mmCIF file of the protein (N, C-alpha, C, O) and its ligand, coordinates in Angstrom:
data_MODEL
# 
_entry.id   MODEL 
# 
loop_
_entity.id 
_entity.type 
_entity.pdbx_number_of_molecules 
1 polymer     1 
2 non-polymer 1 
# 
_entity_poly.entity_id                      1 
_entity_poly.type                           'polypeptide(L)' 
_entity_poly.nstd_linkage                   no 
_entity_poly.nstd_monomer                   no 
_entity_poly.pdbx_seq_one_letter_code       MNQCSPIRATGDRCRATALPNRPQCFAHDPENRERATEARRKGGGA 
_entity_poly.pdbx_seq_one_letter_code_can   MNQCSPIRATGDRCRATALPNRPQCFAHDPENRERATEARRKGGGA 
_entity_poly.pdbx_strand_id                 A 
# 
loop_
_entity_poly_seq.entity_id 
_entity_poly_seq.num 
_entity_poly_seq.mon_id 
_entity_poly_seq.hetero 
1 1  MET n 
1 2  ASN n 
1 3  GLN n 
1 4  CYS n 
1 5  SER n 
1 6  PRO n 
1 7  ILE n 
1 8  ARG n 
1 9  ALA n 
1 10 THR n 
1 11 GLY n 
1 12 ASP n 
1 13 ARG n 
1 14 CYS n 
1 15 ARG n 
1 16 ALA n 
1 17 THR n 
1 18 ALA n 
1 19 LEU n 
1 20 PRO n 
1 21 ASN n 
1 22 ARG n 
1 23 PRO n 
1 24 GLN n 
1 25 CYS n 
1 26 PHE n 
1 27 ALA n 
1 28 HIS n 
1 29 ASP n 
1 30 PRO n 
1 31 GLU n 
1 32 ASN n 
1 33 ARG n 
1 34 GLU n 
1 35 ARG n 
1 36 ALA n 
1 37 THR n 
1 38 GLU n 
1 39 ALA n 
1 40 ARG n 
1 41 ARG n 
1 42 LYS n 
1 43 GLY n 
1 44 GLY n 
1 45 GLY n 
1 46 ALA n 
# 
loop_
_struct_asym.id 
_struct_asym.entity_id 
A 1 
B 2 
# 
loop_
_chem_comp.id 
_chem_comp.type 
_chem_comp.mon_nstd_flag 
ALA 'L-peptide linking' y 
ARG 'L-peptide linking' y 
ASN 'L-peptide linking' y 
ASP 'L-peptide linking' y 
CYS 'L-peptide linking' y 
GLN 'L-peptide linking' y 
GLU 'L-peptide linking' y 
GLY 'peptide linking'   y 
HIS 'L-peptide linking' y 
ILE 'L-peptide linking' y 
LEU 'L-peptide linking' y 
LYS 'L-peptide linking' y 
MET 'L-peptide linking' y 
PHE 'L-peptide linking' y 
PRO 'L-peptide linking' y 
SER 'L-peptide linking' y 
THR 'L-peptide linking' y 
ZN  non-polymer         . 
# 
_pdbx_entity_nonpoly.entity_id   2 
_pdbx_entity_nonpoly.name        ? 
_pdbx_entity_nonpoly.comp_id     ZN 
# 
_pdbx_nonpoly_scheme.asym_id         B 
_pdbx_nonpoly_scheme.entity_id       2 
_pdbx_nonpoly_scheme.mon_id          ZN 
_pdbx_nonpoly_scheme.ndb_seq_num     1 
_pdbx_nonpoly_scheme.pdb_seq_num     101 
_pdbx_nonpoly_scheme.auth_seq_num    101 
_pdbx_nonpoly_scheme.pdb_mon_id      ZN 
_pdbx_nonpoly_scheme.auth_mon_id     ZN 
_pdbx_nonpoly_scheme.pdb_strand_id   A 
_pdbx_nonpoly_scheme.pdb_ins_code    . 
# 
loop_
_atom_site.group_PDB 
_atom_site.id 
_atom_site.type_symbol 
_atom_site.label_atom_id 
_atom_site.label_alt_id 
_atom_site.label_comp_id 
_atom_site.label_asym_id 
_atom_site.label_entity_id 
_atom_site.label_seq_id 
_atom_site.pdbx_PDB_ins_code 
_atom_site.Cartn_x 
_atom_site.Cartn_y 
_atom_site.Cartn_z 
_atom_site.occupancy 
_atom_site.B_iso_or_equiv 
_atom_site.pdbx_formal_charge 
_atom_site.auth_seq_id 
_atom_site.auth_comp_id 
_atom_site.auth_asym_id 
_atom_site.auth_atom_id 
_atom_site.pdbx_PDB_model_num 
ATOM   1   N  N  . MET A 1 1  ? 107.922 130.709 100.775 1.00 0.00 ? 1   MET A N  1 
ATOM   2   C  CA . MET A 1 1  ? 106.549 130.561 100.718 1.00 0.00 ? 1   MET A CA 1 
ATOM   3   C  C  . MET A 1 1  ? 105.601 131.898 100.722 1.00 0.00 ? 1   MET A C  1 
ATOM   4   O  O  . MET A 1 1  ? 106.045 132.943 101.197 1.00 0.00 ? 1   MET A O  1 
ATOM   5   N  N  . ASN A 1 2  ? 104.472 131.838 100.256 1.00 0.00 ? 2   ASN A N  1 
ATOM   6   C  CA . ASN A 1 2  ? 103.595 132.931 100.143 1.00 0.00 ? 2   ASN A CA 1 
ATOM   7   C  C  . ASN A 1 2  ? 103.041 133.209 101.294 1.00 0.00 ? 2   ASN A C  1 
ATOM   8   O  O  . ASN A 1 2  ? 103.137 132.382 102.201 1.00 0.00 ? 2   ASN A O  1 
ATOM   9   N  N  . GLN A 1 3  ? 102.308 134.502 101.508 1.00 0.00 ? 3   GLN A N  1 
ATOM   10  C  CA . GLN A 1 3  ? 101.879 134.931 102.394 1.00 0.00 ? 3   GLN A CA 1 
ATOM   11  C  C  . GLN A 1 3  ? 100.386 135.103 102.043 1.00 0.00 ? 3   GLN A C  1 
ATOM   12  O  O  . GLN A 1 3  ? 100.063 135.501 100.923 1.00 0.00 ? 3   GLN A O  1 
ATOM   13  N  N  . CYS A 1 4  ? 99.377  134.776 103.089 1.00 0.00 ? 4   CYS A N  1 
ATOM   14  C  CA . CYS A 1 4  ? 97.949  134.772 102.629 1.00 0.00 ? 4   CYS A CA 1 
ATOM   15  C  C  . CYS A 1 4  ? 97.608  136.211 102.156 1.00 0.00 ? 4   CYS A C  1 
ATOM   16  O  O  . CYS A 1 4  ? 97.907  137.220 102.794 1.00 0.00 ? 4   CYS A O  1 
ATOM   17  N  N  . SER A 1 5  ? 96.953  136.199 100.976 1.00 0.00 ? 5   SER A N  1 
ATOM   18  C  CA . SER A 1 5  ? 96.564  137.402 100.408 1.00 0.00 ? 5   SER A CA 1 
ATOM   19  C  C  . SER A 1 5  ? 95.198  138.174 100.978 1.00 0.00 ? 5   SER A C  1 
ATOM   20  O  O  . SER A 1 5  ? 95.165  139.386 100.763 1.00 0.00 ? 5   SER A O  1 
ATOM   21  N  N  . PRO A 1 6  ? 94.417  137.764 101.465 1.00 0.00 ? 6   PRO A N  1 
ATOM   22  C  CA . PRO A 1 6  ? 93.240  138.567 102.015 1.00 0.00 ? 6   PRO A CA 1 
ATOM   23  C  C  . PRO A 1 6  ? 93.830  139.701 102.789 1.00 0.00 ? 6   PRO A C  1 
ATOM   24  O  O  . PRO A 1 6  ? 94.845  139.491 103.453 1.00 0.00 ? 6   PRO A O  1 
ATOM   25  N  N  . ILE A 1 7  ? 93.281  140.884 102.760 1.00 0.00 ? 7   ILE A N  1 
ATOM   26  C  CA . ILE A 1 7  ? 93.537  142.187 103.613 1.00 0.00 ? 7   ILE A CA 1 
ATOM   27  C  C  . ILE A 1 7  ? 92.321  142.333 104.514 1.00 0.00 ? 7   ILE A C  1 
ATOM   28  O  O  . ILE A 1 7  ? 91.167  142.368 104.088 1.00 0.00 ? 7   ILE A O  1 
ATOM   29  N  N  . ARG A 1 8  ? 92.679  142.416 105.821 1.00 0.00 ? 8   ARG A N  1 
ATOM   30  C  CA . ARG A 1 8  ? 91.378  142.722 106.520 1.00 0.00 ? 8   ARG A CA 1 
ATOM   31  C  C  . ARG A 1 8  ? 90.961  144.057 106.653 1.00 0.00 ? 8   ARG A C  1 
ATOM   32  O  O  . ARG A 1 8  ? 91.758  144.941 106.340 1.00 0.00 ? 8   ARG A O  1 
ATOM   33  N  N  . ALA A 1 9  ? 89.869  144.342 107.055 1.00 0.00 ? 9   ALA A N  1 
ATOM   34  C  CA . ALA A 1 9  ? 89.241  145.552 107.024 1.00 0.00 ? 9   ALA A CA 1 
ATOM   35  C  C  . ALA A 1 9  ? 90.281  146.826 107.783 1.00 0.00 ? 9   ALA A C  1 
ATOM   36  O  O  . ALA A 1 9  ? 90.448  148.006 107.475 1.00 0.00 ? 9   ALA A O  1 
ATOM   37  N  N  . THR A 1 10 ? 90.775  146.102 108.730 1.00 0.00 ? 10  THR A N  1 
ATOM   38  C  CA . THR A 1 10 ? 91.891  147.057 109.475 1.00 0.00 ? 10  THR A CA 1 
ATOM   39  C  C  . THR A 1 10 ? 93.042  147.606 108.512 1.00 0.00 ? 10  THR A C  1 
ATOM   40  O  O  . THR A 1 10 ? 93.708  148.607 108.778 1.00 0.00 ? 10  THR A O  1 
ATOM   41  N  N  . GLY A 1 11 ? 93.187  146.870 107.423 1.00 0.00 ? 11  GLY A N  1 
ATOM   42  C  CA . GLY A 1 11 ? 94.289  147.144 106.621 1.00 0.00 ? 11  GLY A CA 1 
ATOM   43  C  C  . GLY A 1 11 ? 95.453  146.164 106.743 1.00 0.00 ? 11  GLY A C  1 
ATOM   44  O  O  . GLY A 1 11 ? 96.401  146.124 105.958 1.00 0.00 ? 11  GLY A O  1 
ATOM   45  N  N  . ASP A 1 12 ? 95.278  145.351 107.846 1.00 0.00 ? 12  ASP A N  1 
ATOM   46  C  CA . ASP A 1 12 ? 96.478  144.182 108.063 1.00 0.00 ? 12  ASP A CA 1 
ATOM   47  C  C  . ASP A 1 12 ? 96.261  143.165 107.150 1.00 0.00 ? 12  ASP A C  1 
ATOM   48  O  O  . ASP A 1 12 ? 95.154  142.786 106.770 1.00 0.00 ? 12  ASP A O  1 
ATOM   49  N  N  . ARG A 1 13 ? 97.557  142.639 106.734 1.00 0.00 ? 13  ARG A N  1 
ATOM   50  C  CA . ARG A 1 13 ? 97.368  141.577 105.747 1.00 0.00 ? 13  ARG A CA 1 
ATOM   51  C  C  . ARG A 1 13 ? 97.257  140.337 107.007 1.00 0.00 ? 13  ARG A C  1 
ATOM   52  O  O  . ARG A 1 13 ? 97.748  140.443 108.131 1.00 0.00 ? 13  ARG A O  1 
ATOM   53  N  N  . CYS A 1 14 ? 96.506  139.203 106.497 1.00 0.00 ? 14  CYS A N  1 
ATOM   54  C  CA . CYS A 1 14 ? 96.631  138.111 107.138 1.00 0.00 ? 14  CYS A CA 1 
ATOM   55  C  C  . CYS A 1 14 ? 98.058  137.492 107.238 1.00 0.00 ? 14  CYS A C  1 
ATOM   56  O  O  . CYS A 1 14 ? 98.850  137.373 106.303 1.00 0.00 ? 14  CYS A O  1 
ATOM   57  N  N  . ARG A 1 15 ? 98.238  137.138 108.468 1.00 0.00 ? 15  ARG A N  1 
ATOM   58  C  CA . ARG A 1 15 ? 99.703  136.762 108.803 1.00 0.00 ? 15  ARG A CA 1 
ATOM   59  C  C  . ARG A 1 15 ? 100.199 135.490 108.449 1.00 0.00 ? 15  ARG A C  1 
ATOM   60  O  O  . ARG A 1 15 ? 101.398 135.238 108.329 1.00 0.00 ? 15  ARG A O  1 
ATOM   61  N  N  . ALA A 1 16 ? 99.154  134.580 108.257 1.00 0.00 ? 16  ALA A N  1 
ATOM   62  C  CA . ALA A 1 16 ? 99.309  133.135 108.075 1.00 0.00 ? 16  ALA A CA 1 
ATOM   63  C  C  . ALA A 1 16 ? 100.093 132.902 106.835 1.00 0.00 ? 16  ALA A C  1 
ATOM   64  O  O  . ALA A 1 16 ? 100.092 133.798 105.991 1.00 0.00 ? 16  ALA A O  1 
ATOM   65  N  N  . THR A 1 17 ? 100.719 131.880 106.634 1.00 0.00 ? 17  THR A N  1 
ATOM   66  C  CA . THR A 1 17 ? 101.328 131.544 105.388 1.00 0.00 ? 17  THR A CA 1 
ATOM   67  C  C  . THR A 1 17 ? 100.252 130.740 104.502 1.00 0.00 ? 17  THR A C  1 
ATOM   68  O  O  . THR A 1 17 ? 99.509  129.910 105.025 1.00 0.00 ? 17  THR A O  1 
ATOM   69  N  N  . ALA A 1 18 ? 100.217 131.008 103.264 1.00 0.00 ? 18  ALA A N  1 
ATOM   70  C  CA . ALA A 1 18 ? 99.314  130.624 102.378 1.00 0.00 ? 18  ALA A CA 1 
ATOM   71  C  C  . ALA A 1 18 ? 99.694  129.130 102.085 1.00 0.00 ? 18  ALA A C  1 
ATOM   72  O  O  . ALA A 1 18 ? 100.845 128.709 102.197 1.00 0.00 ? 18  ALA A O  1 
ATOM   73  N  N  . LEU A 1 19 ? 98.619  128.368 101.698 1.00 0.00 ? 19  LEU A N  1 
ATOM   74  C  CA . LEU A 1 19 ? 98.894  126.790 101.447 1.00 0.00 ? 19  LEU A CA 1 
ATOM   75  C  C  . LEU A 1 19 ? 99.570  126.986 100.199 1.00 0.00 ? 19  LEU A C  1 
ATOM   76  O  O  . LEU A 1 19 ? 99.606  127.974 99.466  1.00 0.00 ? 19  LEU A O  1 
ATOM   77  N  N  . PRO A 1 20 ? 100.244 125.546 100.069 1.00 0.00 ? 20  PRO A N  1 
ATOM   78  C  CA . PRO A 1 20 ? 100.838 125.316 98.890  1.00 0.00 ? 20  PRO A CA 1 
ATOM   79  C  C  . PRO A 1 20 ? 100.282 125.621 97.612  1.00 0.00 ? 20  PRO A C  1 
ATOM   80  O  O  . PRO A 1 20 ? 99.160  125.124 97.513  1.00 0.00 ? 20  PRO A O  1 
ATOM   81  N  N  . ASN A 1 21 ? 100.585 126.150 96.756  1.00 0.00 ? 21  ASN A N  1 
ATOM   82  C  CA . ASN A 1 21 ? 99.765  126.350 95.223  1.00 0.00 ? 21  ASN A CA 1 
ATOM   83  C  C  . ASN A 1 21 ? 98.442  127.051 95.821  1.00 0.00 ? 21  ASN A C  1 
ATOM   84  O  O  . ASN A 1 21 ? 97.394  126.838 95.211  1.00 0.00 ? 21  ASN A O  1 
ATOM   85  N  N  . ARG A 1 22 ? 98.415  127.712 96.745  1.00 0.00 ? 22  ARG A N  1 
ATOM   86  C  CA . ARG A 1 22 ? 97.367  128.651 96.835  1.00 0.00 ? 22  ARG A CA 1 
ATOM   87  C  C  . ARG A 1 22 ? 97.655  129.926 97.457  1.00 0.00 ? 22  ARG A C  1 
ATOM   88  O  O  . ARG A 1 22 ? 98.601  130.144 98.214  1.00 0.00 ? 22  ARG A O  1 
ATOM   89  N  N  . PRO A 1 23 ? 96.568  130.944 96.998  1.00 0.00 ? 23  PRO A N  1 
ATOM   90  C  CA . PRO A 1 23 ? 96.952  132.367 97.414  1.00 0.00 ? 23  PRO A CA 1 
ATOM   91  C  C  . PRO A 1 23 ? 96.492  132.550 98.883  1.00 0.00 ? 23  PRO A C  1 
ATOM   92  O  O  . PRO A 1 23 ? 96.760  133.626 99.418  1.00 0.00 ? 23  PRO A O  1 
ATOM   93  N  N  . GLN A 1 24 ? 95.874  131.670 99.537  1.00 0.00 ? 24  GLN A N  1 
ATOM   94  C  CA . GLN A 1 24 ? 95.364  131.822 100.706 1.00 0.00 ? 24  GLN A CA 1 
ATOM   95  C  C  . GLN A 1 24 ? 95.727  130.828 101.870 1.00 0.00 ? 24  GLN A C  1 
ATOM   96  O  O  . GLN A 1 24 ? 96.024  129.671 101.571 1.00 0.00 ? 24  GLN A O  1 
ATOM   97  N  N  . CYS A 1 25 ? 95.716  131.206 103.108 1.00 0.00 ? 25  CYS A N  1 
ATOM   98  C  CA . CYS A 1 25 ? 95.982  130.297 104.099 1.00 0.00 ? 25  CYS A CA 1 
ATOM   99  C  C  . CYS A 1 25 ? 94.635  129.450 104.413 1.00 0.00 ? 25  CYS A C  1 
ATOM   100 O  O  . CYS A 1 25 ? 93.542  129.752 103.932 1.00 0.00 ? 25  CYS A O  1 
ATOM   101 N  N  . PHE A 1 26 ? 94.861  128.310 105.312 1.00 0.00 ? 26  PHE A N  1 
ATOM   102 C  CA . PHE A 1 26 ? 93.871  127.415 105.392 1.00 0.00 ? 26  PHE A CA 1 
ATOM   103 C  C  . PHE A 1 26 ? 92.421  128.019 105.804 1.00 0.00 ? 26  PHE A C  1 
ATOM   104 O  O  . PHE A 1 26 ? 91.351  127.496 105.493 1.00 0.00 ? 26  PHE A O  1 
ATOM   105 N  N  . ALA A 1 27 ? 92.567  129.175 106.533 1.00 0.00 ? 27  ALA A N  1 
ATOM   106 C  CA . ALA A 1 27 ? 91.389  129.865 107.162 1.00 0.00 ? 27  ALA A CA 1 
ATOM   107 C  C  . ALA A 1 27 ? 90.715  130.686 106.035 1.00 0.00 ? 27  ALA A C  1 
ATOM   108 O  O  . ALA A 1 27 ? 89.557  131.066 106.208 1.00 0.00 ? 27  ALA A O  1 
ATOM   109 N  N  . HIS A 1 28 ? 91.379  130.983 104.882 1.00 0.00 ? 28  HIS A N  1 
ATOM   110 C  CA . HIS A 1 28 ? 90.896  132.081 104.033 1.00 0.00 ? 28  HIS A CA 1 
ATOM   111 C  C  . HIS A 1 28 ? 90.612  131.167 102.764 1.00 0.00 ? 28  HIS A C  1 
ATOM   112 O  O  . HIS A 1 28 ? 89.861  131.689 101.939 1.00 0.00 ? 28  HIS A O  1 
ATOM   113 N  N  . ASP A 1 29 ? 91.050  129.978 102.483 1.00 0.00 ? 29  ASP A N  1 
ATOM   114 C  CA . ASP A 1 29 ? 90.847  129.324 101.378 1.00 0.00 ? 29  ASP A CA 1 
ATOM   115 C  C  . ASP A 1 29 ? 89.364  128.997 101.106 1.00 0.00 ? 29  ASP A C  1 
ATOM   116 O  O  . ASP A 1 29 ? 88.906  128.217 101.941 1.00 0.00 ? 29  ASP A O  1 
ATOM   117 N  N  . PRO A 1 30 ? 88.638  129.329 100.310 1.00 0.00 ? 30  PRO A N  1 
ATOM   118 C  CA . PRO A 1 30 ? 87.299  129.188 99.882  1.00 0.00 ? 30  PRO A CA 1 
ATOM   119 C  C  . PRO A 1 30 ? 86.844  127.685 100.100 1.00 0.00 ? 30  PRO A C  1 
ATOM   120 O  O  . PRO A 1 30 ? 85.867  127.332 100.761 1.00 0.00 ? 30  PRO A O  1 
ATOM   121 N  N  . GLU A 1 31 ? 87.714  126.884 99.437  1.00 0.00 ? 31  GLU A N  1 
ATOM   122 C  CA . GLU A 1 31 ? 87.717  125.451 99.379  1.00 0.00 ? 31  GLU A CA 1 
ATOM   123 C  C  . GLU A 1 31 ? 87.479  124.915 100.861 1.00 0.00 ? 31  GLU A C  1 
ATOM   124 O  O  . GLU A 1 31 ? 86.486  124.282 101.218 1.00 0.00 ? 31  GLU A O  1 
ATOM   125 N  N  . ASN A 1 32 ? 88.379  125.216 101.529 1.00 0.00 ? 32  ASN A N  1 
ATOM   126 C  CA . ASN A 1 32 ? 88.637  124.822 103.019 1.00 0.00 ? 32  ASN A CA 1 
ATOM   127 C  C  . ASN A 1 32 ? 87.218  125.463 103.698 1.00 0.00 ? 32  ASN A C  1 
ATOM   128 O  O  . ASN A 1 32 ? 86.458  124.764 104.368 1.00 0.00 ? 32  ASN A O  1 
ATOM   129 N  N  . ARG A 1 33 ? 87.046  126.494 103.498 1.00 0.00 ? 33  ARG A N  1 
ATOM   130 C  CA . ARG A 1 33 ? 85.888  127.177 104.206 1.00 0.00 ? 33  ARG A CA 1 
ATOM   131 C  C  . ARG A 1 33 ? 84.638  126.449 103.865 1.00 0.00 ? 33  ARG A C  1 
ATOM   132 O  O  . ARG A 1 33 ? 83.786  126.260 104.734 1.00 0.00 ? 33  ARG A O  1 
ATOM   133 N  N  . GLU A 1 34 ? 84.496  126.066 102.750 1.00 0.00 ? 34  GLU A N  1 
ATOM   134 C  CA . GLU A 1 34 ? 83.233  125.179 102.494 1.00 0.00 ? 34  GLU A CA 1 
ATOM   135 C  C  . GLU A 1 34 ? 83.465  123.788 103.106 1.00 0.00 ? 34  GLU A C  1 
ATOM   136 O  O  . GLU A 1 34 ? 82.447  123.291 103.587 1.00 0.00 ? 34  GLU A O  1 
ATOM   137 N  N  . ARG A 1 35 ? 84.484  123.121 103.184 1.00 0.00 ? 35  ARG A N  1 
ATOM   138 C  CA . ARG A 1 35 ? 84.640  121.814 103.719 1.00 0.00 ? 35  ARG A CA 1 
ATOM   139 C  C  . ARG A 1 35 ? 84.534  122.101 105.183 1.00 0.00 ? 35  ARG A C  1 
ATOM   140 O  O  . ARG A 1 35 ? 83.876  121.276 105.817 1.00 0.00 ? 35  ARG A O  1 
ATOM   141 N  N  . ALA A 1 36 ? 85.052  123.117 105.858 1.00 0.00 ? 36  ALA A N  1 
ATOM   142 C  CA . ALA A 1 36 ? 84.897  123.316 107.299 1.00 0.00 ? 36  ALA A CA 1 
ATOM   143 C  C  . ALA A 1 36 ? 83.334  123.567 107.493 1.00 0.00 ? 36  ALA A C  1 
ATOM   144 O  O  . ALA A 1 36 ? 82.748  122.917 108.358 1.00 0.00 ? 36  ALA A O  1 
ATOM   145 N  N  . THR A 1 37 ? 82.736  124.368 106.817 1.00 0.00 ? 37  THR A N  1 
ATOM   146 C  CA . THR A 1 37 ? 81.240  124.364 106.971 1.00 0.00 ? 37  THR A CA 1 
ATOM   147 C  C  . THR A 1 37 ? 80.457  123.145 106.925 1.00 0.00 ? 37  THR A C  1 
ATOM   148 O  O  . THR A 1 37 ? 79.545  122.987 107.736 1.00 0.00 ? 37  THR A O  1 
ATOM   149 N  N  . GLU A 1 38 ? 80.708  122.332 106.112 1.00 0.00 ? 38  GLU A N  1 
ATOM   150 C  CA . GLU A 1 38 ? 80.202  121.098 106.051 1.00 0.00 ? 38  GLU A CA 1 
ATOM   151 C  C  . GLU A 1 38 ? 80.569  120.362 107.147 1.00 0.00 ? 38  GLU A C  1 
ATOM   152 O  O  . GLU A 1 38 ? 79.695  119.801 107.807 1.00 0.00 ? 38  GLU A O  1 
ATOM   153 N  N  . ALA A 1 39 ? 81.791  120.273 107.459 1.00 0.00 ? 39  ALA A N  1 
ATOM   154 C  CA . ALA A 1 39 ? 82.236  119.525 108.661 1.00 0.00 ? 39  ALA A CA 1 
ATOM   155 C  C  . ALA A 1 39 ? 81.443  120.012 109.974 1.00 0.00 ? 39  ALA A C  1 
ATOM   156 O  O  . ALA A 1 39 ? 81.109  119.247 110.879 1.00 0.00 ? 39  ALA A O  1 
ATOM   157 N  N  . ARG A 1 40 ? 81.208  121.295 109.948 1.00 0.00 ? 40  ARG A N  1 
ATOM   158 C  CA . ARG A 1 40 ? 80.551  121.700 111.114 1.00 0.00 ? 40  ARG A CA 1 
ATOM   159 C  C  . ARG A 1 40 ? 79.148  121.263 111.159 1.00 0.00 ? 40  ARG A C  1 
ATOM   160 O  O  . ARG A 1 40 ? 78.680  120.877 112.230 1.00 0.00 ? 40  ARG A O  1 
ATOM   161 N  N  . ARG A 1 41 ? 78.446  121.289 110.107 1.00 0.00 ? 41  ARG A N  1 
ATOM   162 C  CA . ARG A 1 41 ? 77.084  120.908 109.814 1.00 0.00 ? 41  ARG A CA 1 
ATOM   163 C  C  . ARG A 1 41 ? 76.959  119.268 110.231 1.00 0.00 ? 41  ARG A C  1 
ATOM   164 O  O  . ARG A 1 41 ? 76.039  118.846 110.932 1.00 0.00 ? 41  ARG A O  1 
ATOM   165 N  N  . LYS A 1 42 ? 77.831  118.581 109.787 1.00 0.00 ? 42  LYS A N  1 
ATOM   166 C  CA . LYS A 1 42 ? 77.866  117.104 110.126 1.00 0.00 ? 42  LYS A CA 1 
ATOM   167 C  C  . LYS A 1 42 ? 77.942  116.745 111.581 1.00 0.00 ? 42  LYS A C  1 
ATOM   168 O  O  . LYS A 1 42 ? 77.267  115.959 112.246 1.00 0.00 ? 42  LYS A O  1 
ATOM   169 N  N  . GLY A 1 43 ? 79.135  117.682 111.959 1.00 0.00 ? 43  GLY A N  1 
ATOM   170 C  CA . GLY A 1 43 ? 79.570  117.537 113.221 1.00 0.00 ? 43  GLY A CA 1 
ATOM   171 C  C  . GLY A 1 43 ? 78.689  117.818 114.198 1.00 0.00 ? 43  GLY A C  1 
ATOM   172 O  O  . GLY A 1 43 ? 78.779  117.243 115.283 1.00 0.00 ? 43  GLY A O  1 
ATOM   173 N  N  . GLY A 1 44 ? 77.725  118.735 113.950 1.00 0.00 ? 44  GLY A N  1 
ATOM   174 C  CA . GLY A 1 44 ? 76.856  118.990 114.903 1.00 0.00 ? 44  GLY A CA 1 
ATOM   175 C  C  . GLY A 1 44 ? 77.317  119.955 116.091 1.00 0.00 ? 44  GLY A C  1 
ATOM   176 O  O  . GLY A 1 44 ? 76.940  119.708 117.236 1.00 0.00 ? 44  GLY A O  1 
ATOM   177 N  N  . GLY A 1 45 ? 78.114  121.028 115.824 1.00 0.00 ? 45  GLY A N  1 
ATOM   178 C  CA . GLY A 1 45 ? 78.571  121.592 117.078 1.00 0.00 ? 45  GLY A CA 1 
ATOM   179 C  C  . GLY A 1 45 ? 77.616  122.308 117.839 1.00 0.00 ? 45  GLY A C  1 
ATOM   180 O  O  . GLY A 1 45 ? 77.815  122.563 119.026 1.00 0.00 ? 45  GLY A O  1 
ATOM   181 N  N  . ALA A 1 46 ? 76.414  122.709 117.129 1.00 0.00 ? 46  ALA A N  1 
ATOM   182 C  CA . ALA A 1 46 ? 75.360  123.407 117.681 1.00 0.00 ? 46  ALA A CA 1 
ATOM   183 C  C  . ALA A 1 46 ? 74.644  122.595 118.425 1.00 0.00 ? 46  ALA A C  1 
ATOM   184 O  O  . ALA A 1 46 ? 73.649  123.015 119.015 1.00 0.00 ? 46  ALA A O  1 
HETATM 185 ZN ZN . ZN  B 2 .  ? 94.634  133.975 105.729 1.00 0.00 2 101 ZN  A ZN 1 
# 
């Protein structure tokens, strides 16, 4: 399995495993981030 590609400002690589067919983990995948933002908006966490 791949490792998430983003490297943090500290120089550490994200330790999460990348999603299948994706270079990033769930947290760093742009699509998921968009979806999460939308869910947050709809869910009304604030
Ligand atoms: Zn990641």
